[in-house]
ROSE-4610 file (N, C-alpha, C; in Angstrom, 1 decimal, always signed):
// ROSE-4610
residu = [S/S/S/H/H/H/P/P/P/D/D/D/I/I/I/W/W/W/L/L/L/S/S/S/A/A/A/V/V/V/C/C/C/I/I/I/L/L/L/C/C/C/G/G/G/Y/Y/Y/Q/Q/Q/L/L/L/F/F/F/W/W/W/A/A/A/T/T/T/Y/Y/Y/S/S/S/F/F/F/S/S/S/A/A/A/H/H/H/L/L/L/Q/Q/Q/Q/Q/Q/T/T/T/Y/Y/Y/S/S/S/L/L/L/T/T/T/A/A/A/V/V/V/T/T/T/V/V/V/G/G/G/S/S/S/I/I/I/T/T/T/V/V/V/A/A/A/K/K/K/L/L/L/W/W/W/M/M/M/R/R/R/P/P/P/I/I/I/G/G/G/A/A/A/I/I/I/S/S/S/A/A/A/G/G/G/Y/Y/Y/A/A/A/G/G/G/D/D/D/F/F/F/F/F/F/G/G/G/C/C/C/E/E/E/R/R/R/M/M/M/L/L/L/A/A/A/I/I/I/L/L/L/M/M/M/V/V/V/L/L/L/A/A/A/S/S/S/C/C/C/C/C/C/M/M/M/M/M/M/T/T/T/L/L/L/A/A/A/L/L/L/L/L/L/P/P/P/I/I/I/E/E/E/T/T/T/G/G/G/S/S/S/S/S/S/T/T/T/L/L/L/L/L/L/S/S/S/M/M/M/V/V/V/L/L/L/V/V/V/A/A/A/G/G/G/L/L/L/A/A/A/T/T/T/Y/Y/Y/A/A/A/V/V/V/R/R/R/G/G/G/L/L/L/Y/Y/Y/W/W/W/S/S/S/T/T/T/L/L/L/H/H/H/N/N/N/C/C/C/E/E/E/I/I/I/P/P/P/H/H/H/N/N/N/L/L/L/R/R/R/G/G/G/L/L/L/A/A/A/I/I/I/G/G/G/M/M/M/I/I/I/S/S/S/L/L/L/I/I/I/G/G/G/Y/Y/Y/L/L/L/P/P/P/D/D/D/M/M/M/Y/Y/Y/L/L/L/P/P/P/L/L/L/L/L/L/S/S/S/A/A/A/K/K/K/I/I/I/L/L/L/E/E/E/H/H/H/Y/Y/Y/P/P/P/G/G/G/R/R/R/S/S/S/G/G/G/Y/Y/Y/Q/Q/Q/L/L/L/Y/Y/Y/F/F/F/I/I/I/L/L/L/L/L/L/S/S/S/V/V/V/C/C/C/G/G/G/I/I/I/V/V/V/G/G/G/S/S/S/L/L/L/A/A/A/A/A/A/L/L/L/T/T/T/L/L/L/K/K/K/R/R/R/R/R/R/R/R/R/D/D/D/L/L/L/R/R/R/L/L/L/F/F/F/T/T/T/T/T/T/Q/Q/Q/G/G/G/S/S/S/F/F/F/T/T/T/R/R/R]
num = [1/1/1/2/2/2/3/3/3/4/4/4/5/5/5/6/6/6/7/7/7/8/8/8/9/9/9/10/10/10/11/11/11/12/12/12/13/13/13/14/14/14/15/15/15/16/16/16/17/17/17/18/18/18/19/19/19/20/20/20/21/21/21/22/22/22/23/23/23/24/24/24/25/25/25/26/26/26/27/27/27/28/28/28/29/29/29/30/30/30/31/31/31/32/32/32/33/33/33/34/34/34/35/35/35/36/36/36/37/37/37/38/38/38/39/39/39/40/40/40/41/41/41/42/42/42/43/43/43/44/44/44/45/45/45/46/46/46/47/47/47/48/48/48/49/49/49/50/50/50/51/51/51/52/52/52/53/53/53/54/54/54/55/55/55/56/56/56/57/57/57/58/58/58/59/59/59/60/60/60/61/61/61/62/62/62/63/63/63/64/64/64/65/65/65/66/66/66/67/67/67/68/68/68/69/69/69/70/70/70/71/71/71/72/72/72/73/73/73/74/74/74/75/75/75/76/76/76/77/77/77/78/78/78/79/79/79/80/80/80/81/81/81/82/82/82/83/83/83/84/84/84/85/85/85/86/86/86/87/87/87/88/88/88/89/89/89/90/90/90/91/91/91/92/92/92/93/93/93/94/94/94/95/95/95/96/96/96/97/97/97/98/98/98/99/99/99/100/100/100/101/101/101/102/102/102/103/103/103/104/104/104/105/105/105/106/106/106/107/107/107/108/108/108/109/109/109/110/110/110/111/111/111/112/112/112/113/113/113/114/114/114/115/115/115/116/116/116/117/117/117/118/118/118/119/119/119/120/120/120/121/121/121/122/122/122/123/123/123/124/124/124/125/125/125/126/126/126/127/127/127/128/128/128/129/129/129/130/130/130/131/131/131/132/132/132/133/133/133/134/134/134/135/135/135/136/136/136/137/137/137/138/138/138/139/139/139/140/140/140/141/141/141/142/142/142/143/143/143/144/144/144/145/145/145/146/146/146/147/147/147/148/148/148/149/149/149/150/150/150/151/151/151/152/152/152/153/153/153/154/154/154/155/155/155/156/156/156/157/157/157/158/158/158/159/159/159/160/160/160/161/161/161/162/162/162/163/163/163/164/164/164/165/165/165/166/166/166/167/167/167/168/168/168/169/169/169/170/170/170/171/171/171/172/172/172/173/173/173/174/174/174/175/175/175/176/176/176/177/177/177/178/178/178/179/179/179/180/180/180/181/181/181/182/182/182/183/183/183/184/184/184/185/185/185/186/186/186/187/187/187/188/188/188/189/189/189/190/190/190/191/191/191/192/192/192/193/193/193/194/194/194/195/195/195/196/196/196/197/197/197/198/198/198/199/199/199/200/200/200/201/201/201/202/202/202]
x = [+64.2/+65.5/+64.7/+63.5/+62.9/+63.0/+63.7/+64.1/+63.0/+61.8/+60.6/+60.6/+60.5/+60.7/+61.8/+62.8/+63.5/+63.7/+63.3/+62.9/+61.7/+60.5/+59.3/+59.9/+61.0/+61.1/+62.1/+62.9/+63.9/+63.0/+61.7/+61.1/+60.1/+59.8/+59.1/+60.1/+61.5/+62.5/+62.7/+62.9/+63.6/+62.2/+61.4/+60.1/+59.6/+59.9/+59.9/+60.5/+61.6/+62.8/+62.6/+62.0/+61.4/+60.2/+59.6/+58.5/+58.9/+60.2/+60.6/+61.7/+61.9/+62.3/+61.7/+60.4/+59.3/+58.9/+59.7/+59.4/+60.2/+61.4/+62.5/+62.5/+61.5/+61.3/+61.0/+60.3/+60.3/+61.0/+61.9/+63.1/+64.2/+63.9/+65.0/+64.7/+63.1/+63.0/+63.2/+62.7/+63.1/+64.5/+65.4/+66.8/+67.6/+67.3/+68.2/+67.3/+66.3/+65.6/+64.9/+65.5/+64.5/+63.5/+62.6/+61.0/+60.5/+59.4/+59.0/+58.3/+57.9/+57.5/+56.0/+55.3/+53.7/+53.9/+54.6/+55.2/+55.3/+56.0/+56.5/+55.0/+54.7/+53.4/+52.2/+52.4/+50.9/+51.4/+53.0/+53.6/+53.4/+53.6/+53.5/+51.8/+51.2/+49.6/+49.1/+49.7/+49.2/+50.0/+51.2/+51.8/+50.9/+50.7/+49.5/+48.7/+47.7/+46.5/+47.1/+48.2/+49.0/+48.3/+48.5/+48.1/+46.9/+45.7/+45.0/+44.7/+45.5/+45.3/+46.6/+47.6/+48.9/+48.3/+47.8/+47.5/+46.3/+45.3/+44.4/+44.6/+45.4/+45.9/+46.8/+47.7/+48.8/+48.0/+46.9/+46.1/+45.8/+44.8/+44.3/+45.6/+46.4/+47.8/+48.3/+48.2/+48.8/+47.9/+46.7/+45.9/+46.2/+45.6/+46.1/+47.7/+48.9/+49.8/+50.8/+50.3/+51.1/+51.7/+51.5/+52.4/+53.4/+54.4/+56.1/+56.2/+55.8/+56.1/+55.9/+54.7/+54.4/+55.3/+55.4/+56.1/+57.7/+58.3/+59.6/+59.5/+58.9/+58.4/+58.5/+57.5/+57.1/+58.3/+59.4/+60.5/+61.3/+61.4/+62.6/+62.3/+60.8/+60.4/+60.7/+60.3/+60.2/+61.7/+62.6/+64.2/+64.7/+64.4/+64.9/+63.9/+62.8/+62.0/+62.9/+63.3/+64.2/+65.9/+66.3/+67.9/+67.5/+66.7/+66.1/+66.4/+65.4/+65.3/+66.2/+67.1/+68.3/+69.7/+69.4/+70.4/+69.8/+68.8/+68.0/+68.8/+68.9/+69.9/+69.4/+70.1/+69.2/+68.2/+68.5/+67.6/+66.4/+66.0/+64.6/+63.4/+62.6/+61.7/+60.4/+59.4/+58.6/+57.4/+57.3/+56.2/+57.0/+58.3/+59.0/+59.4/+59.7/+59.3/+58.3/+57.3/+55.9/+55.5/+55.8/+55.5/+56.6/+57.8/+58.5/+58.3/+58.4/+57.3/+56.3/+55.5/+54.1/+54.1/+55.0/+55.2/+55.7/+57.0/+57.8/+56.7/+55.8/+55.1/+53.8/+53.2/+52.7/+53.5/+54.3/+55.5/+55.4/+55.7/+56.2/+54.8/+53.7/+52.7/+51.8/+52.5/+51.9/+52.5/+54.0/+54.8/+54.3/+54.0/+53.8/+52.2/+51.5/+49.9/+50.2/+51.2/+51.3/+52.3/+53.4/+54.2/+54.1/+52.9/+52.6/+51.9/+51.9/+51.4/+52.1/+53.3/+54.5/+54.2/+53.8/+53.7/+52.3/+51.7/+50.5/+51.5/+52.6/+52.7/+54.1/+54.3/+55.6/+55.0/+55.8/+55.9/+56.3/+55.3/+55.5/+54.4/+54.7/+53.6/+52.3/+51.6/+50.4/+50.8/+51.1/+51.5/+52.5/+53.6/+54.5/+54.0/+53.1/+52.6/+52.5/+52.0/+52.0/+53.6/+54.5/+55.8/+56.3/+56.4/+56.4/+56.3/+55.1/+54.7/+55.2/+55.4/+56.4/+57.6/+58.3/+59.9/+60.1/+59.1/+59.1/+58.9/+57.4/+57.5/+58.8/+59.5/+60.7/+61.4/+61.5/+62.7/+62.3/+61.4/+61.0/+60.2/+59.7/+59.8/+61.1/+62.1/+63.0/+63.9/+63.5/+63.6/+63.4/+62.5/+61.6/+62.7/+63.9/+64.5/+65.6/+66.3/+67.8/+67.9/+67.1/+66.8/+66.6/+65.9/+65.9/+67.7/+68.6/+69.8/+70.5/+70.4/+71.2/+71.0/+70.2/+69.7/+70.3/+70.5/+70.6/+72.5/+72.7/+74.4/+74.7/+73.9/+74.6/+74.5/+73.3/+73.0/+74.3/+74.6/+75.6/+76.9/+77.4/+78.7/+78.7/+77.5/+77.5/+76.2/+76.3/+74.6/+74.3/+73.2/+72.8/+72.6/+72.8/+72.4/+73.0/+74.2/+75.1/+74.3/+74.1/+73.8/+72.4/+71.2/+70.1/+70.1/+71.5/+71.9/+72.3/+72.9/+73.8/+72.1/+71.6/+70.8/+69.7/+69.3/+68.4/+68.8/+70.1/+70.6/+70.9/+70.9/+71.5/+70.1/+69.0/+67.7/+66.9/+67.7/+67.1/+68.1/+69.2/+70.0/+69.1/+68.7/+68.1/+66.8/+66.1/+65.2/+65.4/+66.2/+66.8/+67.3/+67.3/+67.5/+66.1/+65.6/+63.8/+63.7/+63.7/+63.1/+63.6/+65.1/+65.4/+64.9/+64.9/+64.3/+62.5/+61.9/+60.5/+60.9/+61.6/+62.0/+62.1/+63.0/+63.5/+62.4/+61.6/+60.3/+59.6/+59.4/+58.5/+59.2/+60.1/+61.1/+60.3/+60.6/+60.6/+59.0/+57.9/+57.0/+56.4/+57.0/+56.9/+57.4/+58.6/+59.4/+58.4/+57.9/+56.7/+55.3/+55.1/+54.0/+54.4/+55.6/+56.0/+56.3/+56.8/+57.1/+55.5/+54.6/+53.5/+52.6/+52.8/+52.1/+52.7/+53.9/+54.7/+54.4/+54.3/+54.1/+52.5/+51.5/+50.3/+50.6/+51.1/+51.2/+51.7/+52.5/+52.7/+51.9]
y = [+201.8/+201.0/+200.1/+199.6/+198.7/+197.4/+196.3/+195.0/+194.3/+194.5/+193.5/+193.7/+195.6/+195.7/+195.2/+194.9/+194.6/+192.9/+192.5/+190.9/+190.4/+191.1/+191.1/+191.0/+192.4/+192.7/+191.7/+191.1/+189.8/+188.9/+188.4/+187.5/+187.5/+188.4/+188.8/+188.8/+189.6/+189.2/+188.1/+187.1/+186.1/+185.0/+185.2/+184.6/+184.7/+186.3/+186.3/+186.1/+186.0/+185.6/+183.7/+183.0/+181.5/+181.8/+182.4/+182.7/+183.0/+183.7/+184.3/+183.2/+182.3/+181.0/+180.1/+180.4/+179.6/+179.9/+180.8/+181.2/+180.8/+180.0/+179.6/+178.1/+177.7/+176.0/+175.7/+176.2/+176.0/+176.0/+176.9/+176.5/+175.5/+175.6/+174.5/+173.0/+172.7/+171.5/+171.1/+171.8/+172.5/+172.2/+172.7/+172.5/+171.5/+171.1/+170.0/+168.8/+168.7/+167.5/+166.7/+167.8/+167.5/+167.0/+167.8/+167.7/+168.6/+167.7/+168.9/+170.0/+171.1/+172.1/+171.8/+170.6/+170.5/+169.8/+169.0/+168.6/+169.7/+170.3/+171.5/+172.4/+172.8/+173.6/+173.1/+171.7/+170.9/+171.0/+170.6/+170.9/+172.4/+173.6/+174.5/+174.8/+174.5/+174.6/+174.4/+172.9/+172.3/+172.9/+173.4/+174.3/+175.6/+176.4/+177.3/+176.7/+175.9/+175.6/+175.4/+175.4/+175.1/+176.5/+177.5/+179.1/+179.3/+178.9/+178.7/+177.9/+176.8/+175.6/+175.7/+176.5/+176.5/+178.2/+179.1/+180.1/+179.9/+179.5/+178.9/+178.2/+177.2/+176.0/+176.8/+177.3/+178.3/+179.6/+179.8/+181.0/+180.2/+178.5/+178.1/+177.5/+177.1/+176.2/+177.3/+178.9/+179.3/+180.3/+180.1/+180.3/+179.7/+178.2/+177.1/+177.1/+177.0/+176.9/+177.8/+179.0/+179.8/+180.5/+181.6/+182.1/+182.0/+182.7/+182.7/+181.3/+180.4/+179.0/+178.2/+178.3/+178.1/+178.5/+179.5/+180.3/+179.7/+179.8/+179.2/+177.9/+176.8/+175.1/+175.5/+176.2/+176.3/+177.1/+177.8/+178.2/+177.2/+176.2/+175.1/+174.1/+173.9/+173.2/+173.4/+174.8/+174.9/+175.1/+175.8/+175.3/+174.2/+173.4/+171.8/+171.3/+171.8/+171.5/+171.6/+173.1/+173.7/+173.1/+172.7/+172.4/+171.0/+170.0/+168.6/+168.8/+169.9/+170.3/+170.2/+171.2/+171.4/+170.0/+169.2/+168.0/+166.9/+167.0/+165.5/+165.0/+163.8/+163.3/+163.4/+163.8/+164.0/+163.1/+161.9/+161.0/+160.9/+161.9/+161.9/+161.5/+161.0/+160.9/+162.1/+162.4/+163.5/+163.4/+162.2/+162.0/+162.7/+162.1/+163.2/+164.3/+164.8/+165.8/+166.9/+166.3/+167.1/+167.0/+166.0/+166.0/+166.8/+166.8/+168.0/+169.3/+169.8/+171.1/+171.2/+170.4/+170.7/+171.0/+170.5/+170.3/+171.6/+172.4/+173.5/+174.9/+174.4/+175.6/+175.7/+174.5/+174.7/+175.2/+175.5/+175.5/+177.1/+177.3/+178.6/+179.7/+179.2/+180.2/+180.3/+179.2/+179.1/+180.4/+180.5/+181.4/+182.8/+183.2/+183.9/+184.7/+183.5/+184.2/+184.1/+183.8/+183.8/+185.1/+185.2/+186.2/+187.6/+188.5/+189.5/+189.6/+188.4/+188.1/+188.4/+188.3/+188.2/+189.9/+190.8/+192.1/+192.6/+191.7/+191.8/+191.5/+190.8/+190.2/+191.4/+192.1/+193.1/+193.7/+194.4/+195.6/+197.2/+197.6/+198.8/+199.9/+200.9/+201.8/+202.5/+202.4/+202.8/+203.7/+205.1/+206.1/+205.6/+204.4/+204.0/+203.0/+202.7/+201.3/+201.5/+202.7/+202.9/+203.2/+204.0/+203.9/+202.6/+201.7/+200.7/+199.7/+199.7/+198.6/+199.4/+200.6/+201.2/+200.4/+200.5/+200.4/+198.8/+197.9/+196.6/+196.2/+196.9/+196.8/+196.7/+198.2/+198.4/+197.6/+197.0/+195.9/+194.7/+194.0/+192.9/+192.8/+193.7/+193.7/+193.8/+194.0/+194.4/+193.3/+191.9/+190.8/+191.5/+191.9/+192.1/+193.6/+194.0/+194.7/+193.8/+192.9/+192.5/+190.9/+190.4/+188.6/+188.6/+189.2/+189.1/+189.4/+190.3/+190.6/+189.7/+189.4/+188.1/+186.3/+186.3/+184.9/+184.7/+186.3/+186.2/+186.5/+187.3/+187.1/+185.5/+185.0/+183.3/+182.7/+182.6/+181.7/+181.9/+183.4/+184.0/+183.0/+183.3/+182.6/+181.2/+180.3/+179.2/+178.7/+178.5/+178.0/+176.7/+176.9/+175.2/+174.7/+173.5/+172.7/+173.6/+174.2/+174.5/+175.8/+176.6/+177.9/+177.9/+177.0/+176.8/+176.2/+175.1/+174.6/+175.8/+176.6/+177.9/+178.9/+179.2/+179.8/+179.3/+178.0/+177.8/+177.3/+177.1/+176.7/+177.9/+178.9/+180.5/+180.7/+180.9/+180.9/+180.4/+179.1/+177.7/+178.4/+178.8/+179.5/+180.7/+181.5/+182.5/+182.1/+181.0/+180.8/+180.3/+179.7/+179.4/+180.8/+181.4/+182.9/+183.2/+183.5/+183.6/+183.3/+181.6/+181.0/+180.8/+181.5/+182.2/+183.4/+183.9/+185.2/+185.3/+184.6/+184.2/+183.8/+182.5/+182.0/+183.1/+184.1/+185.1/+186.1/+186.3/+187.2/+186.6/+185.1/+184.4/+184.2/+184.1/+184.2/+186.0/+186.8/+188.1/+188.2/+187.3/+187.6/+187.0/+185.5/+184.9/+185.6/+186.0/+186.6/+187.5/+189.0/+189.9/+189.6/+188.0/+187.7/+187.5/+186.3/+186.3/+187.1/+188.5/+189.5/+190.1/+190.3/+191.2/+190.1/+189.0/+188.0/+187.8/+187.9/+188.0/+189.3/+190.6/+191.4/+191.8/+191.2/+190.7/+190.2/+189.0/+187.9/+189.0/+189.6/+190.3/+191.3]
z = [-166.3/-165.6/-164.9/-164.8/-163.5/-164.4/-163.4/-164.0/-164.6/-163.5/-164.9/-166.3/-166.5/-168.1/-169.0/-168.6/-169.1/-169.4/-168.3/-168.8/-169.4/-169.2/-170.5/-171.7/-171.7/-173.2/-173.6/-172.7/-173.2/-174.1/-172.9/-173.3/-174.5/-174.8/-176.1/-177.5/-177.0/-177.8/-178.2/-177.6/-177.6/-178.2/-178.1/-178.2/-179.9/-180.3/-181.5/-182.5/-181.9/-182.8/-183.3/-182.1/-182.1/-183.7/-183.0/-184.4/-186.0/-185.7/-187.2/-187.1/-186.9/-187.2/-188.1/-187.7/-188.6/-190.1/-190.5/-191.9/-192.4/-191.9/-192.7/-192.6/-192.5/-192.2/-193.6/-194.7/-196.3/-196.8/-196.9/-197.6/-197.1/-196.1/-195.2/-195.7/-195.3/-195.7/-197.4/-198.3/-199.8/-200.0/-199.3/-200.2/-199.1/-198.1/-197.4/-197.6/-197.4/-197.0/-198.9/-199.9/-201.3/-201.4/-200.3/-200.6/-201.7/-202.6/-203.6/-202.9/-203.6/-203.3/-202.8/-203.4/-203.1/-201.8/-201.3/-200.0/-198.9/-199.2/-198.5/-198.0/-199.1/-199.6/-198.4/-197.8/-197.3/-195.9/-195.8/-194.4/-194.1/-194.6/-194.4/-193.8/-194.6/-194.3/-193.0/-193.0/-191.5/-190.3/-190.8/-189.6/-189.0/-190.3/-189.8/-189.3/-188.7/-188.4/-186.9/-186.3/-185.0/-184.3/-185.2/-184.7/-183.6/-183.9/-183.1/-181.7/-182.3/-181.5/-180.1/-180.7/-179.8/-179.2/-179.6/-178.6/-177.4/-177.8/-177.1/-175.9/-176.5/-175.4/-174.6/-175.3/-174.3/-173.0/-173.4/-172.6/-171.4/-172.0/-170.6/-170.0/-170.6/-169.6/-168.7/-169.0/-168.4/-167.4/-167.7/-166.2/-165.3/-165.5/-164.9/-164.1/-164.9/-164.3/-163.8/-164.2/-164.5/-165.8/-166.0/-167.4/-167.6/-166.9/-166.6/-167.1/-165.7/-166.1/-167.0/-168.0/-169.0/-170.0/-170.4/-171.0/-171.4/-170.2/-170.0/-170.5/-170.2/-170.6/-172.5/-172.7/-174.2/-175.3/-174.5/-175.2/-175.3/-174.0/-174.3/-175.4/-175.1/-176.7/-177.6/-177.8/-179.3/-179.6/-178.9/-179.2/-179.5/-178.7/-179.0/-180.2/-180.6/-181.8/-182.7/-182.7/-183.9/-184.1/-182.9/-182.7/-183.2/-183.0/-183.2/-185.2/-185.5/-186.9/-188.0/-187.3/-187.8/-187.7/-187.1/-186.9/-187.4/-187.8/-188.5/-189.6/-189.8/-191.0/-192.4/-193.4/-194.7/-195.3/-194.6/-195.0/-194.3/-193.5/-192.7/-193.3/-192.8/-194.0/-193.7/-194.6/-194.4/-193.5/-193.2/-191.8/-190.7/-190.1/-189.2/-189.2/-190.4/-190.8/-190.5/-190.8/-190.6/-189.1/-188.4/-187.0/-186.3/-186.4/-186.0/-186.2/-187.9/-187.8/-187.3/-186.8/-186.0/-184.5/-184.3/-182.7/-182.6/-183.4/-183.1/-183.4/-184.4/-184.7/-183.8/-183.3/-181.8/-181.0/-180.6/-179.4/-179.5/-180.8/-181.2/-181.0/-182.0/-181.8/-180.2/-179.6/-178.2/-177.3/-177.7/-177.1/-177.3/-178.7/-179.3/-178.5/-178.3/-177.9/-175.8/-175.6/-174.4/-173.6/-174.8/-173.7/-173.3/-174.1/-173.5/-172.0/-171.9/-170.2/-169.4/-169.8/-168.5/-168.0/-169.0/-168.2/-167.5/-166.7/-166.1/-164.7/-164.5/-163.3/-162.7/-163.9/-163.6/-163.0/-161.4/-160.7/-161.6/-162.4/-163.3/-162.3/-162.3/-161.6/-162.9/-162.7/-163.7/-164.6/-163.9/-164.5/-165.9/-165.7/-166.5/-167.6/-167.5/-167.7/-169.7/-170.1/-171.3/-172.0/-171.7/-171.9/-171.9/-170.7/-170.6/-171.7/-171.8/-172.9/-174.6/-174.4/-175.7/-176.0/-174.5/-174.6/-175.0/-174.6/-174.4/-175.9/-176.7/-178.4/-179.2/-178.7/-179.4/-179.7/-178.5/-178.1/-178.6/-178.4/-178.7/-179.7/-181.1/-181.9/-182.9/-182.3/-183.7/-184.3/-184.2/-185.1/-186.4/-186.7/-188.0/-188.5/-187.9/-189.0/-188.8/-187.7/-188.0/-188.1/-188.3/-188.6/-190.1/-190.8/-192.3/-192.8/-192.2/-192.8/-192.2/-191.1/-190.4/-191.3/-191.2/-191.8/-193.6/-194.2/-195.2/-195.4/-194.1/-194.4/-193.9/-192.9/-192.7/-193.7/-194.4/-195.9/-197.1/-197.1/-198.1/-197.3/-196.5/-195.8/-195.7/-195.7/-195.3/-196.1/-196.9/-198.3/-197.9/-198.1/-198.2/-196.6/-196.1/-194.5/-193.7/-194.0/-192.9/-192.2/-193.5/-193.0/-192.2/-192.6/-192.3/-190.3/-190.1/-188.8/-188.0/-188.4/-187.8/-187.3/-188.1/-187.8/-187.1/-187.1/-186.2/-184.7/-184.7/-183.5/-183.1/-183.3/-183.1/-182.3/-182.9/-182.3/-181.2/-181.6/-180.2/-179.0/-179.2/-178.0/-177.3/-178.3/-177.9/-177.4/-177.5/-177.1/-175.3/-175.1/-174.0/-173.0/-173.8/-172.5/-172.5/-173.1/-173.0/-171.9/-171.8/-171.0/-169.8/-169.7/-168.3/-167.5/-168.9/-168.2/-167.8/-168.4/-167.8/-166.2/-166.1/-164.9/-164.0/-164.3/-163.2/-162.9/-164.2/-163.8/-162.7/-162.8/-161.8/-160.7/-160.4/-159.0/-158.3/-159.4/-158.7/-158.5/-158.9/-158.6/-157.7/-157.2/-156.1/-155.1/-155.0/-153.9/-153.3/-154.4/-153.7/-152.9/-153.7/-153.4/-151.6/-151.5/-150.2/-149.4/-149.7/-148.9/-148.5/-149.3/-149.2/-148.0/-148.2/-147.4/-145.9/-145.9/-144.6/-143.9/-144.5/-144.2/-143.3/-144.2/-143.6/-142.3/-142.5/-141.3/-140.0/-140.2/-139.1/-138.7]
């Protein structure tokens, strides 16, 4: 029932949903923008190279600027990229699409490399850490169960571009929710630090 556990779980849940959205990029590019399979494959391979770059860069940035703050910024960036990718005109060129996919991939992989760091600053008793990690994992990785079904339902009722737009926008909103959860965690941590320093001062 500790708020930090639920906030951390929301961060991971929303961040993992953003990561899941990248699986649909290939089909979206091919069906909506009529790119060839070769072009889509090249873009997808380029996106995969963002994994180590995003994760390592996010780790360094999180150490320097604060994990929760960086996580919130990256979730907003990923959400904006996905929303833009969903709303770009059909005549958009492949170079623009490549740039958007690369930035979205960089942001989502950075989020995935950073969201577990939220647990470090949670005020959880040591004897409950194992249980907390189990609960957070259960909630955070639920998208493995429902997102394939959700995307299939959406694309069944809204085939083509409109379905992908709805799917990406929905997950973008979830990314914004995750960023708010990360900022709330940061405020709670800052408040604890302020309270502790104040008690030492007295």
